[in-house]
C-alpha positions as a printed Julia matrix, in Angstrom:
352×3 Matrix{Float64}:
 -67.1   18.98  33.22
 -65.13  21.04  30.72
 -66.78  22.47  27.61
 -65.13  24.4   24.78
 -67.11  26.56  22.34
 -65.3   27.57  19.15
 -66.31  30.73  17.27
 -63.58  32.49  15.32
 -63.53  35.53  13.03
 -66.26  38.18  13.05
 -67.29  40.25  16.08
 -71.01  39.78  15.38
 -70.61  36.0   15.22
 -68.65  35.89  18.49
 -71.26  38.0   20.27
 -74.15  35.95  18.87
 -72.57  32.62  19.81
 -72.03  33.85  23.37
 -75.72  33.1   24.05
 -74.69  29.47  24.48
 -72.84  30.25  27.68
 -75.9   31.57  29.46
 -77.77  28.37  28.63
 -74.82  26.09  29.4
 -74.2   27.81  32.74
 -77.82  27.25  33.75
 -77.48  23.54  32.87
 -73.98  23.05  34.29
 -73.44  25.66  37.05
 -70.08  24.24  38.11
 -68.64  23.44  34.69
 -65.58  25.04  33.12
 -66.95  26.84  30.08
 -64.22  28.13  27.75
 -64.53  30.23  24.6
 -62.07  30.0   21.7
 -62.11  33.28  19.76
 -59.88  35.66  17.84
 -58.14  38.29  19.99
 -59.79  41.28  18.31
 -63.29  40.07  19.27
 -62.71  39.9   23.04
 -64.29  43.29  23.72
 -67.86  42.14  22.98
 -67.7   39.19  25.42
 -65.38  40.63  28.06
 -66.79  40.42  31.62
 -69.36  37.81  30.6
 -69.94  36.03  33.94
 -70.88  32.75  32.27
 -67.5   32.26  30.54
 -64.69  30.68  32.55
 -61.73  31.29  30.24
 -60.9   32.78  26.86
 -58.56  30.97  24.49
 -57.2   33.07  21.65
 -56.7   31.95  18.07
 -54.1   34.35  16.65
 -52.81  35.28  13.22
 -49.88  32.94  13.87
 -52.17  29.89  13.9
 -54.26  31.35  11.1
 -51.34  31.66   8.69
 -49.21  28.66   9.63
 -50.33  25.04   9.42
 -47.47  24.06  11.71
 -48.59  26.57  14.33
 -52.18  25.4   13.97
 -51.3   21.76  14.61
 -49.17  22.73  17.61
 -52.06  24.83  18.94
 -54.49  21.91  18.52
 -52.14  19.47  20.27
 -51.65  21.82  23.22
 -55.39  22.38  23.5
 -55.91  18.62  23.75
 -54.18  18.77  27.16
 -57.18  20.66  28.56
 -59.2   17.43  28.41
 -62.51  18.9   27.32
 -65.53  16.65  27.66
 -67.49  18.54  25.02
 -66.46  20.57  21.96
 -69.1   22.78  20.31
 -67.69  24.02  17.01
 -69.87  26.88  15.82
 -67.23  28.15  13.38
 -67.05  24.86  11.47
 -64.15  25.68   9.15
 -60.85  23.89   8.46
 -58.99  25.31  11.46
 -61.75  24.4   13.91
 -62.16  21.0   12.23
 -58.5   20.29  12.99
 -58.77  21.57  16.57
 -61.78  19.34  17.17
 -60.16  16.35  15.47
 -57.17  16.55  17.81
 -59.41  16.93  20.86
 -59.99  14.01  23.19
 -63.57  15.1   23.85
 -66.2   12.36  23.87
 -68.83  14.71  22.49
 -68.02  16.81  19.42
 -70.82  18.92  17.98
 -70.98  21.04  14.84
 -73.12  21.83  11.81
 -73.64  19.14   9.21
 -71.27  19.17   6.26
 -70.92  15.94   4.24
 -67.12  16.15   4.19
 -66.61  16.69   7.97
 -69.09  14.26   9.51
 -66.25  11.93  10.55
 -64.83  14.66  12.81
 -67.93  15.09  14.96
 -70.13  12.81  17.03
 -73.15  15.05  16.36
 -73.72  16.77  13.02
 -76.61  19.22  13.21
 -78.47  20.31  10.09
 -79.26  24.02  10.02
 -82.83  25.21   9.7
 -83.41  27.17   6.49
 -86.33  29.16   7.87
 -87.95  29.86  11.2
 -91.03  31.5   12.67
 -89.01  32.66  15.64
 -88.45  36.42  15.95
 -84.97  35.71  17.28
 -83.72  34.9   13.75
 -81.97  31.92  12.19
 -78.54  32.89  13.55
 -79.89  32.4   17.08
 -82.09  29.4   16.35
 -79.34  27.43  14.62
 -76.82  28.1   17.38
 -79.22  26.88  20.04
 -79.72  23.73  17.96
 -76.11  22.84  18.71
 -77.03  22.36  22.38
 -79.68  19.71  21.71
 -77.23  16.77  21.87
 -76.63  17.83  25.5
 -80.33  17.55  26.22
 -80.8   21.32  26.24
 -83.86  22.89  24.63
 -83.68  26.69  24.54
 -85.34  29.44  22.53
 -84.99  33.2   22.12
 -81.87  33.69  24.22
 -80.54  37.18  23.57
 -76.85  38.15  23.39
 -75.71  40.51  26.13
 -72.78  42.91  26.47
 -71.5   43.41  30.01
 -70.23  46.93  30.68
 -68.8   48.05  34.0
 -70.2   51.0   35.95
 -66.87  52.77  35.43
 -67.1   52.36  31.64
 -70.61  53.79  31.56
 -69.66  56.69  33.85
 -66.51  57.53  31.85
 -68.4   57.52  28.55
 -71.02  59.85  30.0
 -68.28  62.24  31.07
 -66.71  62.05  27.6
 -69.97  62.9   25.87
 -70.85  65.78  28.17
 -67.34  67.24  27.98
 -67.78  67.41  24.2
 -70.96  69.46  24.47
 -73.47  66.64  24.09
 -76.7   67.08  26.03
 -77.86  63.66  27.21
 -81.35  65.03  27.88
 -81.79  65.45  24.13
 -82.05  62.64  21.53
 -78.7   61.07  20.67
 -78.16  58.67  17.76
 -75.2   56.51  16.81
 -74.9   56.23  13.03
 -73.23  53.15  11.57
 -72.09  55.05   8.48
 -69.85  52.31   7.08
 -70.07  48.55   6.82
 -67.2   46.08   7.24
 -66.52  46.26   3.49
 -67.66  48.02   0.33
 -70.23  45.34  -0.43
 -71.76  45.85   3.02
 -71.84  49.65   2.9
 -74.92  51.61   1.88
 -74.0   54.09  -0.9
 -72.6   57.29   0.58
 -75.12  59.63  -1.09
 -78.02  57.47   0.12
 -76.6   57.33   3.65
 -76.33  61.12   3.69
 -80.02  61.35   2.8
 -80.87  58.98   5.66
 -78.85  61.15   8.05
 -80.62  64.27   6.78
 -83.96  62.59   7.42
 -82.98  61.68  11.0
 -82.17  65.31  11.79
 -85.32  66.59  10.05
 -87.51  64.28  12.11
 -85.8   64.51  15.52
 -83.33  67.42  15.69
 -81.25  64.8   17.47
 -77.51  64.84  18.1
 -75.57  62.43  15.86
 -72.39  60.44  16.41
 -70.6   58.61  13.59
 -69.31  55.11  14.19
 -66.03  54.65  12.31
 -62.45  53.59  13.0
 -59.46  55.86  12.26
 -58.7   54.1    8.95
 -62.24  54.9    7.8
 -62.12  58.61   8.68
 -61.78  59.8    5.08
 -64.82  57.78   4.0
 -66.81  59.02   6.98
 -65.85  62.61   6.1
 -67.12  62.04   2.56
 -70.53  61.04   3.9
 -70.49  64.04   6.24
 -69.74  66.35   3.29
 -72.78  65.02   1.42
 -75.15  65.95   4.25
 -77.12  69.19   4.25
 -75.5   72.17   5.97
 -78.25  72.21   8.6
 -77.67  68.52   9.3
 -73.94  69.05   9.88
 -74.73  71.29  12.85
 -76.11  68.25  14.67
 -73.19  65.89  13.91
 -70.4   65.52  16.47
 -67.95  64.06  13.97
 -64.88  63.86  16.19
 -66.61  62.22  19.14
 -66.18  58.48  18.78
 -64.93  55.46  20.69
 -61.2   54.94  20.34
 -61.63  51.29  21.25
 -64.45  48.79  20.88
 -65.23  48.95  24.6
 -65.42  52.76  24.41
 -67.8   52.48  21.44
 -70.01  50.12  23.42
 -70.07  52.4   26.46
 -70.91  55.46  24.33
 -73.65  53.57  22.48
 -75.23  52.72  25.82
 -76.22  56.4   26.15
 -77.86  56.61  22.7
 -81.56  56.55  21.87
 -80.84  54.27  18.92
 -78.2   53.01  16.51
 -79.06  53.47  12.84
 -77.21  52.42   9.7
 -75.45  49.54   7.98
 -76.34  46.1    9.29
 -73.4   44.38  10.92
 -71.54  44.01  14.18
 -72.49  47.46  15.47
 -76.2   46.7   15.08
 -75.82  43.41  16.95
 -73.82  45.08  19.71
 -76.48  47.75  20.15
 -79.16  45.08  20.48
 -77.04  43.35  23.12
 -77.01  46.66  25.02
 -80.82  46.93  24.73
 -80.47  49.95  22.43
 -83.03  50.35  19.64
 -81.76  49.7   16.12
 -82.65  50.45  12.52
 -80.59  48.22  10.2
 -80.05  48.74   6.47
 -79.11  45.34   5.07
 -76.64  44.75   2.29
 -78.57  43.28  -0.69
 -76.63  39.99  -0.55
 -76.82  39.33   3.2
 -79.68  37.14   4.43
 -82.16  39.11   6.47
 -83.75  35.85   7.65
 -80.45  34.84   9.21
 -79.3   38.11  10.74
 -82.34  40.25  11.5
 -82.27  39.19  15.14
 -85.26  39.91  17.38
 -86.95  42.1   14.77
 -89.77  44.16  16.29
 -90.77  47.8   16.74
 -87.53  48.46  18.62
 -85.33  46.57  16.15
 -86.32  47.4   12.59
 -84.58  46.04   9.48
 -84.93  46.9    5.8
 -83.72  44.89   2.8
 -83.91  45.51  -0.94
 -85.61  42.13  -1.34
 -88.55  43.45   0.69
 -89.18  46.14  -1.93
 -87.93  44.63  -5.19
 -88.14  40.83  -4.86
 -88.16  40.47  -8.65
 -84.45  41.4   -8.71
 -83.59  38.16  -6.96
 -85.42  35.69  -9.19
 -85.46  33.08  -6.43
 -81.67  33.33  -5.99
 -80.14  33.24  -2.55
 -78.73  36.5   -1.28
 -75.15  35.2   -1.34
 -75.49  34.43  -5.03
 -75.97  38.17  -5.46
 -72.71  39.1   -3.71
 -70.95  39.98  -6.94
 -73.81  42.3   -7.87
 -73.82  44.17  -4.55
 -72.88  47.56  -6.01
 -75.53  47.4   -8.73
 -78.19  46.23  -6.29
 -77.32  48.96  -3.79
 -78.07  51.58  -6.45
 -81.6   50.16  -6.64
 -82.05  50.48  -2.88
 -83.23  54.09  -2.62
 -83.91  55.38   0.91
 -87.28  56.54  -0.42
 -88.42  52.92  -0.09
 -88.14  52.91   3.68
 -88.63  56.55   4.74
 -92.06  55.76   6.2
 -90.6   52.94   8.24
 -87.72  55.13   9.37
 -90.06  57.98  10.32
 -92.15  55.66  12.47
 -89.06  54.24  14.13
 -87.65  57.69  14.89
 -90.89  58.88  16.43
 -90.97  56.0   18.89
 -87.35  56.63  19.9
 -88.27  60.1   21.16
 -91.82  59.49  22.38
């Protein structure tokens, strides 16, 4: 049997959808299980023993209809028995449509039902601590007779990667016997980034409570923004920040994070990656992102805070995504004072 899972775009989505392979491998130990992803997301699923092959959707196919159709026709030659389209957008609709698979599974959309043999309606709420993002993905396996719950994404690091990252940290003066925190200082965009002045206050609080060593998670193009947040921190706090120690690749970031007591900051891919490494997390949600969907496995080790928890009247029964255009205004309402108690409790259990 050959099965193709399609999940393009964001790193967090690709990591979260990788849970399917663990379940599929248990059901079909000898099957060929392939994963269609964008090239830049490979790092979070590299070395996953349950995935047979990676197929890359590149910018060429993304920006050219001709290239997309050629890609879909070539993929048809792989003769997949099952297509599971988690992405469920135009490009993956076309890829699935061209496929010769007998079973084609995706989420229900009234205008694409003709493409798929099984159209699964998403749950809008769940009692599961794993979160809707997990629950709805596992729903896509039901047409194969698979019932699964609470499967957690995993990142597979090599011993060499972990050893090299330890050497890097120690060579930069970091004492791994003392608390070490990775700070997700920036989100993937402005409307997913906690205001700089507020983030600086959160960082100050972390140092006040733990005297822990801090690493900033940022990419080179974000260095100026990260420096701005650094400049807003108290002078005492700055003594605990190792600003120039960071992963120069996504795999390096993952290996460094493995040595941290916790990852704290903007909700997004970094938070999900830390969870997949079994590192404790404290996530500050953007006001327009659904906490129900993306607060995965929330518990004492994985804490999440959202403006809606503190000022529900601002939403007036609107969905979070309806508030996207008001993200900046809503962020100003989201003072760190709201969640200091929660943060203090979280920090204490990371060093206890």
